[in-house]
C-alpha positions in Angstrom: -160.7 29.1 -102.6 -162.2 26.5 -104.9 -164.3 28.1 -107.7 -168.0 27.1 -107.6 -170.7 27.5 -110.2 -172.5 30.1 -108.1 -169.4 32.2 -107.6 -168.2 32.2 -111.2 -168.2 35.5 -113.0 -166.8 36.2 -116.4 -163.5 37.9 -115.7 -163.3 39.6 -119.1 -165.8 41.6 -121.2 -168.1 40.2 -123.8 -168.3 41.1 -127.5 -170.9 43.6 -128.4 -172.0 45.5 -131.5 -170.8 48.7 -129.8 -167.5 47.9 -131.5 -168.4 48.9 -135.1 -165.4 47.1 -136.5 -166.6 43.7 -135.2 -168.6 40.9 -136.7 -171.2 41.5 -133.9 -171.9 45.0 -135.3 -172.2 43.6 -138.9 -174.5 40.9 -137.6 -177.0 43.4 -136.1 -176.7 45.9 -138.9 -176.8 43.6 -141.9 -177.2 39.8 -141.2 -180.2 39.9 -138.9 -182.2 42.2 -141.1 -181.5 39.9 -144.0 -182.6 36.9 -142.0 -185.8 38.7 -141.0 -186.5 39.6 -144.6 -186.1 36.0 -145.7 -188.6 34.9 -143.0 -191.1 37.4 -144.3 -190.6 36.1 -147.9 -191.1 32.5 -146.7 -194.3 33.4 -144.9 -195.6 35.4 -147.9 -195.0 32.4 -150.2 -196.9 30.2 -147.7 -199.8 32.6 -147.5 -199.9 32.8 -151.3 -200.1 29.1 -151.4 -203.0 29.0 -149.0 -204.8 31.8 -150.8 -204.6 30.0 -154.2 -205.5 26.6 -152.8 -208.9 24.9 -153.2 -209.5 25.3 -149.5 -208.8 29.1 -149.5 -212.4 30.0 -148.6 -212.6 27.7 -145.6 -212.6 29.2 -142.2 -209.4 27.5 -141.2 -207.6 28.9 -144.3 -208.9 32.4 -143.6 -207.7 32.1 -140.0 -204.3 30.9 -141.2 -203.9 33.7 -143.7 -204.7 36.3 -141.0 -202.4 34.8 -138.5 -199.6 34.7 -141.1 -200.1 38.4 -141.9 -200.0 39.2 -138.2 -196.7 37.4 -137.9 -195.3 39.4 -140.8 -196.4 42.6 -139.2 -194.7 41.6 -135.9 -191.5 40.7 -137.7 -191.6 44.0 -139.7 -192.0 45.9 -136.5 -189.1 44.0 -134.9 -186.9 44.8 -137.9 -187.9 48.5 -137.7 -187.0 48.6 -133.9 -183.7 46.8 -134.6 -182.7 49.3 -137.2 -183.5 52.2 -134.9 -181.6 50.7 -131.9 -184.8 50.4 -129.7 -184.8 48.8 -126.3 -185.2 45.1 -126.2 -188.8 44.4 -125.0 -189.8 41.5 -122.7 -190.8 38.3 -124.4 -194.5 37.5 -124.1 -195.5 34.3 -122.3 -196.3 31.8 -125.1 -196.5 28.7 -123.0 -193.0 27.6 -124.0 -189.8 27.4 -122.2 -187.2 30.0 -121.1 -189.4 33.1 -121.1 -188.5 34.0 -117.6 -184.8 33.6 -118.0 -184.7 36.1 -120.9 -187.0 38.6 -119.1 -185.1 38.4 -115.9 -181.9 39.1 -117.8 -183.6 42.2 -119.4 -184.6 43.5 -115.9 -181.1 43.0 -114.6 -179.8 45.3 -117.4 -181.6 48.1 -115.7 -181.6 50.5 -118.6 -177.9 49.9 -119.6 -176.8 47.9 -122.6 -180.4 46.9 -123.3 -180.8 48.0 -126.9 -180.1 46.1 -130.2 -176.7 47.8 -130.7 -175.5 48.0 -127.1 -176.6 44.6 -125.6 -174.0 41.8 -125.4 -174.0 40.0 -128.7 -174.5 36.5 -127.3 -177.6 37.5 -125.3 -179.2 39.6 -128.1 -178.7 36.9 -130.7 -180.3 34.2 -128.5 -183.0 36.7 -127.5 -183.8 37.3 -131.1 -184.6 33.7 -132.0 -186.5 33.1 -128.8 -188.6 36.2 -129.5 -189.3 35.1 -133.1 -190.6 31.8 -131.7 -193.2 33.7 -129.7 -194.8 35.1 -132.9 -195.5 31.5 -134.2 -196.1 29.9 -130.8 -199.1 32.1 -130.0 -201.0 31.1 -133.2 -203.3 28.2 -134.0 -202.2 27.4 -137.5 -198.5 28.3 -137.5 -197.5 26.9 -134.1 -195.4 24.1 -135.6 -194.1 26.0 -138.6 -190.3 26.3 -139.0 -189.6 29.4 -141.0 -186.2 28.1 -141.9 -187.0 24.6 -143.0 -187.2 25.4 -146.7 -183.7 26.8 -146.6 -182.4 23.8 -144.8 -184.1 21.4 -147.3 -182.9 23.3 -150.4 -179.3 23.3 -149.1 -179.4 19.6 -148.2 -180.6 18.8 -151.7 -177.7 20.8 -153.2 -175.1 19.1 -151.0 -175.4 15.7 -152.8 -171.8 15.7 -154.0 -170.3 15.8 -150.5 -173.1 13.6 -149.1 -172.5 10.8 -151.6 -168.7 11.1 -151.3 -168.9 10.5 -147.5 -171.5 7.7 -147.9 -169.1 5.9 -150.3 -166.2 6.4 -147.9 -168.3 4.9 -145.1 -169.3 1.9 -147.3 -165.7 1.1 -148.0 -165.2 0.5 -144.3 -167.6 -2.4 -144.5 -165.0 -4.5 -146.2 -162.1 -3.3 -144.0 -163.5 -4.0 -140.6 -160.9 -6.6 -139.7 -158.1 -4.4 -140.8 -159.4 -1.5 -138.8 -159.7 -3.5 -135.6 -156.2 -5.0 -135.9 -154.0 -3.3 -133.4 -156.3 -0.3 -133.3 -154.8 1.0 -130.0 -151.3 1.1 -131.5 -149.8 4.4 -132.6 -150.6 5.2 -136.2 -153.1 2.3 -136.5 -155.6 2.3 -139.4 -158.4 3.0 -136.9 -156.6 6.0 -135.5 -156.1 7.5 -139.0 -159.8 7.0 -140.0 -160.8 8.5 -136.6 -158.9 11.7 -137.4 -160.4 11.8 -140.9 -163.9 11.4 -139.6 -163.4 14.1 -137.0 -162.1 16.5 -139.7 -165.1 15.8 -141.8 -167.3 16.6 -138.8 -165.2 19.7 -138.1 -165.4 21.2 -141.6 -168.9 20.1 -142.1 -170.0 23.2 -140.1 -168.8 25.4 -143.0 -172.5 25.2 -144.0 -174.1 27.6 -141.5 -177.1 29.4 -143.1 -177.2 32.1 -140.4 -173.7 33.2 -141.5 -173.6 32.3 -145.2 -176.9 33.9 -146.2 -175.5 35.3 -149.4 -173.8 32.3 -150.8 -175.1 30.4 -153.7 -175.6 26.6 -153.7 -172.5 26.1 -155.9 -170.5 28.1 -153.3 -171.8 25.9 -150.5 -170.9 22.7 -152.5 -167.3 24.0 -152.9 -167.1 24.4 -149.1 -168.3 20.8 -148.6 -165.6 19.0 -150.7 -164.3 16.6 -148.1 -162.0 14.3 -149.9 -158.9 13.0 -148.2 -156.6 15.4 -150.2 -158.6 18.4 -149.1 -158.7 17.2 -145.5 -154.9 17.0 -145.4 -154.8 20.5 -146.7 -157.5 21.7 -144.3 -155.5 20.3 -141.3 -153.0 23.1 -141.9 -155.7 25.5 -140.9 -156.5 23.9 -137.5 -154.9 26.4 -135.1 -155.3 24.1 -132.1 -155.7 20.4 -132.6 -156.3 18.2 -129.6 -157.4 15.1 -131.5 -154.5 13.0 -130.3 -155.6 13.6 -126.7 -159.2 12.7 -127.6 -158.1 9.4 -129.3 -156.0 8.5 -126.3 -159.2 8.6 -124.2 -161.5 7.0 -126.7 -159.4 4.1 -127.7 -159.3 2.8 -124.1 -163.1 2.9 -123.7 -165.1 -0.3 -124.1 -168.7 -0.1 -125.3 -169.0 3.5 -124.2 -171.2 6.4 -124.9 -170.6 9.5 -126.9 -172.9 12.6 -126.8 -173.0 15.1 -129.7 -174.5 18.5 -129.0 -175.8 19.3 -132.4 -175.3 22.6 -134.3 -176.5 23.0 -137.8 -178.7 20.7 -139.9 -178.1 20.0 -143.5 -174.6 18.5 -144.3 -173.2 19.2 -140.9 -175.8 16.9 -139.3 -175.0 14.4 -142.0 -171.3 14.5 -141.1 -172.3 14.1 -137.4 -174.2 10.9 -138.4 -171.3 9.7 -140.4 -169.0 10.2 -137.4 -171.5 8.4 -135.1 -171.8 5.5 -137.5 -168.0 5.1 -137.6 -167.7 5.2 -133.8 -170.2 2.4 -133.5 -168.0 0.3 -135.8 -165.3 0.5 -133.1 -165.1 -1.6 -129.9 -165.0 1.8 -128.1 -168.6 3.0 -128.6 -172.0 1.3 -128.4 -174.3 4.3 -128.0 -174.4 7.9 -129.5 -176.8 10.4 -128.0 -177.7 13.5 -130.0 -178.9 16.8 -128.4 -181.1 19.0 -130.6 -182.7 22.4 -130.1 -186.4 22.7 -129.1 -187.2 25.7 -131.3 -186.1 27.1 -134.7 -182.6 28.4 -133.7 -179.9 30.4 -135.5 -181.6 29.6 -138.9 -180.1 26.1 -139.4 -179.8 24.3 -136.1 -181.2 20.8 -135.7 -184.6 20.1 -134.1 -186.0 16.6 -133.6 -188.0 16.8 -136.9 -184.8 17.8 -138.8 -183.0 14.8 -137.4 -185.6 12.3 -138.6 -186.2 14.1 -141.9 -182.4 14.1 -142.8 -182.3 10.3 -142.3 -185.5 9.6 -144.1 -184.7 11.8 -147.1 -181.7 9.6 -148.0 -184.1 6.8 -148.7 -186.1 8.9 -151.2 -184.7 8.0 -154.6 -186.0 11.3 -156.1 -184.9 13.7 -153.4 -181.3 14.3 -154.7 -181.9 13.1 -158.3 -184.2 16.1 -159.0 -181.6 18.6 -158.0 -178.2 17.0 -159.1 -177.2 15.9 -162.5 -175.1 12.8 -163.1 -176.3 10.8 -160.2 -176.2 7.0 -160.8 -178.5 4.5 -159.4 -175.6 3.0 -157.4 -175.3 6.4 -155.6 -178.9 6.5 -154.7 -178.9 2.9 -153.5 -175.9 3.6 -151.2 -177.9 6.5 -149.7 -181.0 4.3 -149.2 -178.9 1.6 -147.5 -177.4 4.2 -145.3 -180.8 5.5 -144.3 -182.0 2.0 -143.4 -178.8 1.4 -141.4 -179.3 4.6 -139.4 -183.0 3.8 -138.8 -181.9 0.4 -137.5 -179.4 2.2 -135.1 -182.3 4.2 -133.8 -184.6 1.2 -133.4 -181.8 -0.7 -131.5 -180.9 2.3 -129.3 -177.4 2.7 -130.7 -178.5 6.2 -132.0 -180.6 8.2 -129.5 -182.0 11.6 -129.3 -181.9 13.3 -125.9 -185.6 14.0 -126.3 -188.3 11.9 -128.1 -188.0 11.9 -131.9 -191.6 13.2 -132.2 -191.1 16.1 -129.8 -193.2 19.1 -131.2 -191.6 22.5 -131.7 -191.5 24.4 -128.4 -192.5 21.5 -126.1 -190.8 21.7 -122.7 -188.6 18.7 -122.1 -186.3 17.7 -119.2 -183.1 17.7 -121.4 -183.9 20.1 -124.3 -184.5 23.5 -122.9 -181.0 24.7 -121.8 -179.6 24.8 -125.3 -182.0 27.6 -126.3 -181.3 29.8 -123.2 -178.9 32.8 -123.4 -176.7 31.2 -120.7 -173.1 30.3 -121.5 -172.1 26.8 -120.6 -170.3 27.8 -117.5 -173.8 28.1 -116.1 -174.8 24.5 -116.6 -173.8 23.3 -113.2 -175.8 26.1 -111.6 -178.7 26.4 -113.9 -179.3 22.8 -115.1 -177.6 20.3 -112.8 -179.9 17.5 -114.3 -178.3 18.2 -117.7 -174.8 18.2 -116.2 -175.5 14.8 -114.6 -176.7 13.4 -117.9 -173.6 14.6 -119.8 -171.5 13.0 -117.1 -172.8 9.6 -118.1 -171.0 10.1 -121.4 -167.4 9.1 -122.1 -167.0 12.0 -124.6 -169.2 15.0 -125.2 -168.7 16.7 -128.6 -170.0 20.2 -129.1 -170.3 21.3 -132.7 -170.0 24.6 -134.3 -169.4 28.3 -133.7 -172.3 29.1 -131.3 -171.5 26.2 -129.1 -167.9 27.4 -128.9 -169.0 31.0 -128.1 -171.1 29.6 -125.3 -168.2 27.4 -124.0 -166.1 30.5 -123.7 -169.0 32.8 -122.7 -168.3 35.0 -125.8 -165.6 36.6 -123.8 -162.8 38.9 -124.9 -160.1 36.4 -123.7 -156.5 36.7 -124.5 -156.1 34.1 -127.3 -153.5 32.3 -125.3 -155.9 31.8 -122.3 -156.0 28.0 -121.6 -159.3 26.4 -122.8 -160.0 25.0 -119.3 -159.6 28.5 -117.8 -162.3 29.8 -120.1 -164.6 26.9 -119.4 -164.8 27.9 -115.7 -167.0 25.6 -113.7 -167.5 23.2 -116.6 -163.7 22.4 -116.8 -163.1 18.9 -115.6 -166.8 18.0 -115.4 -166.8 15.8 -118.6 -164.5 14.8 -121.4 -165.4 17.7 -123.6 -164.4 18.2 -127.3 -165.2 21.3 -129.2 -165.1 21.2 -133.0 -165.3 24.8 -134.3 -164.5 26.6 -137.5 -163.8 30.3 -136.7 -166.8 32.5 -137.5 -166.7 34.9 -134.6 -164.1 36.8 -132.6 -163.8 34.8 -129.3 -160.9 32.3 -129.3 -158.7 30.7 -126.6 -156.0 28.1 -126.3 -153.7 29.3 -129.1 -149.9 29.0 -128.9 -148.0 32.2 -128.1 -147.7 34.5 -131.1 -150.3 32.7 -133.3 -152.9 35.4 -133.1 -150.4 38.2 -133.8 -149.0 36.3 -136.8 -152.5 35.8 -138.3 -153.5 39.4 -137.7 -150.8 40.3 -140.1 -151.2 37.5 -142.6 -155.0 37.0 -142.7 -157.0 39.9 -141.2 -160.3 38.0 -141.1 -158.9 34.7 -139.6 -161.2 34.9 -136.6 -164.4 35.1 -138.6 -164.3 33.9 -142.2 -164.4 30.1 -141.5 -161.0 29.4 -143.1 -159.4 28.5 -139.7 -160.5 26.1 -137.0 -159.8 25.0 -133.4 -160.2 21.5 -132.0 -160.2 21.9 -128.3 -160.4 19.2 -125.6 -160.9 19.4 -121.9 -160.4 16.2 -119.9 -162.7 15.0 -117.1 -161.0 15.2 -113.7 -164.0 14.7 -111.4 
């Protein structure tokens, strides 16, 4: 019998904090409380700013202060319930999307596996960020406030070394266009080599994941972002599955095609996504790149429409990086300004597109934005959002970035590591040309050669979760 979207059921278990030796347990016990504490700190700073401003006695300011204090009380109560393993409560209707899907899931649990330390990790983590959104969505003055934006901005500023390095690399291509195009379909062509390098930059760019690296300093983050050619060659040794040759075999035969990028983190990872997209537009293969953001603040550092515009515009601000990085030369700042102008032109011409309007407010319900912030694994796309599936099928290549996208691709399942990638994809296998770029920061993994997991278990105990290793997994469209 042919498998259908409605008949598909995950044939293996899902990861859960019930396993106290897993990263899912550590996440609930340590990482989430840290993130909640950081949100409270951010709100307290904002409230202090309003309190000490000239307008502090206005009615609007007083209302904002009281609303902010109420959000802090709600988050403190949430943190208290989390620490005591309380039952996950229904999400209040805040006028936004996806309230019903979370509450229906909670009802279906029927009193089993419905607490912070017993619920499936993927559901509970998505639920957490959707519930946090409600606290802000129900207010008048904090409705469009992103509690993670300051962290995103500070880390972006601190990433100038890697940002400028990649900008210079891209600029070098301006004078090498003819050489790149010459025989680009041939094995080992210059275009093929640069394609692999750009893909590796996009892959390792997701080392900057604020929801996972909450304790690292800016200098640590900069070290993770060194993306020179030498380090890329070294990093390639840590890609446990690498399907880039299969991807290039598809892409090089496309003419004026479309690539979709399902975005993950903002900051330098979004920047590497834009660098990759810019490079693809320089080839005869691609004439349009569509980016898919999140509709609410999500997993600390994920891209929303505002983050997308802000990241591009900030490159044109001559003071943005200069204030935070010593030794920058005017030439460096000019290269970034020119890059910003180039990307703005791509947006104006339709070569860069967002799947939702650029000015979409936080939490606004859109046709193509809501699925990414549900709890559903991507096997459910054909069933739950056929309109999104049809949109993705217009693309010649769909790239999904980062660890969470990978977890959703494989349903956060406890698969045998040798399970074929297409098997784990279930109903999504064969629907689109699908490429996952993922550095390993969680337990689920599939598609590895026989014996690889066992070898790494002995050589590097944390290989599944510490971000040192990666997988580049491709599923080819067959329908």
